NUKOL-527323 format. One line per field, with one value per residue (C-alpha): residue in three letters; residue number from 1; y, z, x. Coordinates in nm, 3 decimals, m for minus. Layout:
type = [ALA / ...]
seq = [NUM / ...]
py = [Y / ...]
pz = [Z / ...]
px = [X / ...]
This chain:
type = [MET / SER / SER / GLY / GLN / ILE / LYS / SER / SER / THR / VAL / VAL / ALA / THR / SER / ALA / ILE / GLN / GLU / LEU / VAL / GLY / LEU / ASP / ALA / THR / LYS / LEU / GLN / ASN / ASN / GLN / VAL / GLU / PHE / GLY / TYR / THR / SER / GLY / ILE / SER / GLY / MET / GLU / ASN / ALA / ARG / GLN / THR / ALA / ASN / GLN / MET / LEU / GLN / ALA / VAL / GLY / GLU / PHE / SER / SER / ALA / VAL / LEU / LYS / GLN / ALA / ASN / LYS / PHE / PRO / GLU / LEU / ALA / GLN / LYS / ILE / GLU / LYS / ARG / ASP / VAL / GLU / ASP / ALA / LYS / ARG / TRP / GLY / GLY / ASN]
seq = [1 / 2 / 3 / 4 / 5 / 6 / 7 / 8 / 9 / 10 / 11 / 12 / 13 / 14 / 15 / 16 / 17 / 18 / 19 / 20 / 21 / 22 / 23 / 24 / 25 / 26 / 27 / 28 / 29 / 30 / 31 / 32 / 33 / 34 / 35 / 36 / 37 / 38 / 39 / 40 / 41 / 42 / 43 / 44 / 45 / 46 / 47 / 48 / 49 / 50 / 51 / 52 / 53 / 54 / 55 / 56 / 57 / 58 / 59 / 60 / 61 / 62 / 63 / 64 / 65 / 66 / 67 / 68 / 69 / 70 / 71 / 72 / 73 / 74 / 75 / 76 / 77 / 78 / 79 / 80 / 81 / 82 / 83 / 84 / 85 / 86 / 87 / 88 / 89 / 90 / 91 / 92 / 93]
py = [m1.630 / m1.918 / m1.700 / m1.765 / m1.752 / m1.405 / m1.406 / m1.173 / m1.139 / m0.806 / m0.949 / m1.067 / m0.810 / m0.581 / m0.839 / m0.802 / m0.451 / m0.411 / m0.368 / m0.096 / 0.142 / 0.277 / 0.392 / 0.757 / 0.770 / 1.086 / 1.073 / 0.859 / 1.092 / 1.333 / 1.214 / 1.291 / 1.162 / 1.487 / 1.392 / 1.614 / 1.625 / 1.571 / 1.939 / 1.814 / 1.455 / 1.356 / 1.017 / 1.078 / 1.401 / 1.164 / 0.852 / 1.136 / 1.182 / 0.877 / 0.765 / 1.115 / 0.947 / 0.639 / 0.737 / 1.002 / 0.726 / 0.480 / 0.765 / 0.751 / 0.391 / 0.306 / 0.583 / 0.446 / 0.049 / 0.226 / 0.383 / 0.021 / m0.137 / 0.094 / 0.040 / m0.342 / m0.303 / m0.149 / m0.373 / m0.739 / m0.487 / m0.510 / m0.804 / m0.978 / m0.792 / m0.905 / m1.234 / m1.197 / m1.140 / m1.422 / m1.627 / m1.469 / m1.513 / m1.855 / m2.000 / m1.991 / m1.832]
pz = [0.739 / 0.519 / 0.334 / 0.574 / 0.828 / 1.060 / 1.314 / 1.665 / 1.581 / 1.485 / 1.265 / 1.035 / 1.006 / 0.996 / 0.774 / 0.532 / 0.450 / 0.526 / 0.073 / 0.042 / 0.343 / 0.141 / m0.189 / m0.171 / m0.391 / m0.435 / m0.736 / m0.902 / m0.915 / m1.058 / m1.398 / m1.649 / m2.043 / m2.272 / m2.689 / m2.875 / m3.126 / m3.091 / m3.277 / m3.503 / m3.443 / m3.203 / m3.133 / m3.011 / m2.707 / m2.590 / m2.543 / m2.441 / m2.164 / m2.093 / m1.972 / m1.728 / m1.551 / m1.600 / m1.406 / m1.154 / m1.062 / m0.963 / m0.776 / m0.553 / m0.544 / m0.401 / m0.099 / 0.008 / m0.001 / 0.135 / 0.365 / 0.498 / 0.478 / 0.679 / 1.014 / 1.021 / 1.244 / 1.448 / 1.477 / 1.544 / 1.878 / 1.992 / 1.891 / 2.007 / 2.393 / 2.406 / 2.355 / 2.562 / 2.815 / 2.695 / 2.794 / 3.160 / 3.277 / 3.093 / 3.341 / 3.022 / 2.981]
px = [0.392 / 0.129 / m0.159 / m0.470 / m0.304 / m0.397 / m0.098 / m0.052 / 0.343 / 0.541 / 0.765 / 0.543 / 0.348 / 0.693 / 0.798 / 0.505 / 0.483 / 0.850 / 0.927 / 0.602 / 0.733 / 0.971 / 0.792 / 0.699 / 0.342 / 0.327 / 0.605 / 0.350 / 0.059 / 0.272 / 0.403 / 0.278 / 0.300 / 0.377 / 0.403 / 0.635 / 0.385 / m0.043 / m0.155 / m0.418 / m0.389 / m0.671 / m0.640 / m0.289 / m0.479 / m0.721 / m0.393 / m0.269 / m0.528 / m0.573 / m0.257 / m0.273 / m0.547 / m0.415 / m0.118 / m0.251 / m0.551 / m0.169 / m0.037 / m0.420 / m0.436 / m0.030 / m0.129 / m0.391 / m0.270 / 0.064 / m0.221 / m0.360 / m0.047 / 0.112 / m0.135 / m0.085 / 0.207 / 0.001 / m0.266 / m0.020 / 0.195 / m0.207 / m0.397 / m0.002 / m0.031 / m0.420 / m0.276 / m0.054 / m0.365 / m0.585 / m0.311 / m0.190 / m0.554 / m0.623 / m0.309 / 0.025 / 0.349]
């Protein structure tokens, strides 16, 4: 599929999200960074907290992207059906 084109093909839509469908983003949200020794080292504790916040944000973002990506095949199916009906109305095949 060329970039910038919108297609009403369920095959194109399915192949576009194929890599995302198998992703389990819930595992990403539950990751935590732990250091063996942070007591008394404020920079290490701050780094651990920051890394954990980033992991949480990446997990939430991945879940949101996957949720939206899963809508593409259904949307393409509806557009394809509409295109077929329009073609029939206009005397196409």
